[in-house]
C-alpha positions as a Python dict, from the first residue, in 0.01 Angstrom:
ca = {
    (1, 'M'): (0, 0, 0),
    (2, 'V'): (-142, 259, 284),
    (3, 'A'): (-348, 402, 39),
    (4, 'V'): (-507, 5, -110),
    (5, 'S'): (-590, -81, 186),
    (6, 'S'): (-819, 113, 309),
    (7, 'A'): (-973, 149, -7),
    (8, 'I'): (-1058, -210, 25),
    (9, 'Q'): (-1161, -229, 344),
    (10, 'G'): (-1343, 121, 341),
    (11, 'W'): (-1137, 299, 665),
    (12, 'L'): (-865, 540, 716),
    (13, 'I'): (-924, 686, 1045),
    (14, 'D'): (-1264, 680, 1051),
    (15, 'K'): (-1527, 473, 756),
    (16, 'V'): (-1434, 622, 369),
    (17, 'N'): (-1722, 755, 207),
    (18, 'I'): (-1741, 662, -219),
    (19, 'L'): (-1577, 1025, -268),
    (20, 'E'): (-1246, 948, -64),
    (21, 'R'): (-1239, 578, -162),
    (22, 'L'): (-1215, 774, -554),
    (23, 'I'): (-962, 972, -423),
    (24, 'L'): (-715, 693, -212),
    (25, 'V'): (-806, 439, -596),
    (26, 'A'): (-695, 716, -783),
    (27, 'A'): (-380, 796, -531),
    (28, 'T'): (-257, 381, -575),
    (29, 'V'): (-272, 379, -945),
    (30, 'V'): (-67, 727, -935),
    (31, 'L'): (181, 572, -688),
    (32, 'M'): (211, 266, -838),
    (33, 'F'): (246, 392, -1244),
    (34, 'P'): (393, 735, -1187),
    (35, 'A'): (437, 803, -1555),
    (36, 'L'): (94, 736, -1645),
    (37, 'I'): (120, 1122, -1499),
    (38, 'S'): (373, 1314, -1520),
    (39, 'G'): (468, 1076, -1873),
    (40, 'Y'): (228, 1276, -2034),
    (41, 'V'): (355, 1625, -1973),
    (42, 'L'): (679, 1639, -1865),
    (43, 'P'): (1035, 1343, -1973),
    (44, 'Y'): (1006, 1049, -1861),
    (45, 'E'): (1313, 1165, -1615),
    (46, 'Q'): (1123, 1375, -1432),
    (47, 'R'): (865, 1107, -1361),
    (48, 'W'): (869, 1169, -1001),
    (49, 'W'): (639, 1445, -1039),
    (50, 'G'): (357, 1144, -1048),
    (51, 'Y'): (477, 1073, -692),
    (52, 'L'): (393, 1404, -550),
    (53, 'V'): (104, 1401, -754),
    (54, 'G'): (2, 1087, -577),
    (55, 'I'): (106, 1210, -271),
    (56, 'A'): (-113, 1521, -246),
    (57, 'L'): (-433, 1273, -331),
    (58, 'F'): (-396, 1042, 6),
    (59, 'G'): (-306, 1327, 164),
    (60, 'I'): (-658, 1524, 96),
    (61, 'A'): (-804, 1201, 156),
    (62, 'F'): (-651, 1194, 533),
    (63, 'L'): (-728, 1541, 554),
    (64, 'S'): (-1085, 1494, 510),
    (65, 'Q'): (-1102, 1151, 711),
    (66, 'K'): (-865, 1396, 1014),
    (67, 'V'): (-1127, 1655, 991),
    (68, 'R'): (-1462, 1490, 959),
    (69, 'Y'): (-1363, 1251, 1236),
    (70, 'G'): (-1295, 1603, 1477),
    (71, 'A'): (-1640, 1695, 1433),
    (72, 'K'): (-1734, 1365, 1487),
    (73, 'K'): (-1575, 1347, 1854),
    (74, 'K'): (-1613, 1714, 1913),
    (75, 'N'): (-2033, 1648, 1853),
    (76, 'T'): (-2018, 1316, 2069),
    (77, 'A'): (-1790, 1475, 2387),
    (78, 'A'): (-2028, 1772, 2375),
    (79, 'A'): (-2321, 1538, 2333),
    (80, 'A'): (-2155, 1316, 2633),
    (81, 'E'): (-2101, 1593, 2839),
    (82, 'T'): (-2505, 1704, 2800),
    (83, 'D'): (-2654, 1351, 2921),
    (84, 'E'): (-2367, 1464, 3293),
    (85, 'E'): (-2553, 1768, 3310),
    (86, 'L'): (-2906, 1571, 3303),
    (87, 'A'): (-2812, 1303, 3498),
    (88, 'V'): (-2708, 1546, 3806),
    (89, 'S'): (-3013, 1747, 3748),
}
């Protein structure tokens, strides 16, 4: 459900770019219908491997957001520190 809502609303941790949105849509489809991925490669009884693919796709989008948000937060903190130094001078 998180992948669906993030893809529709455009937010996960931070604003979602187009590549992350496509990954989230793919994760949604795979998590709803795991046999779409594993049905062509594995027997039907092992369709649960499709869930792992969907979770991995969601994890990729989440980690991409986490890395980008961390860098953005770090840059904001550095800019605020520079502003404080200029105000003191």
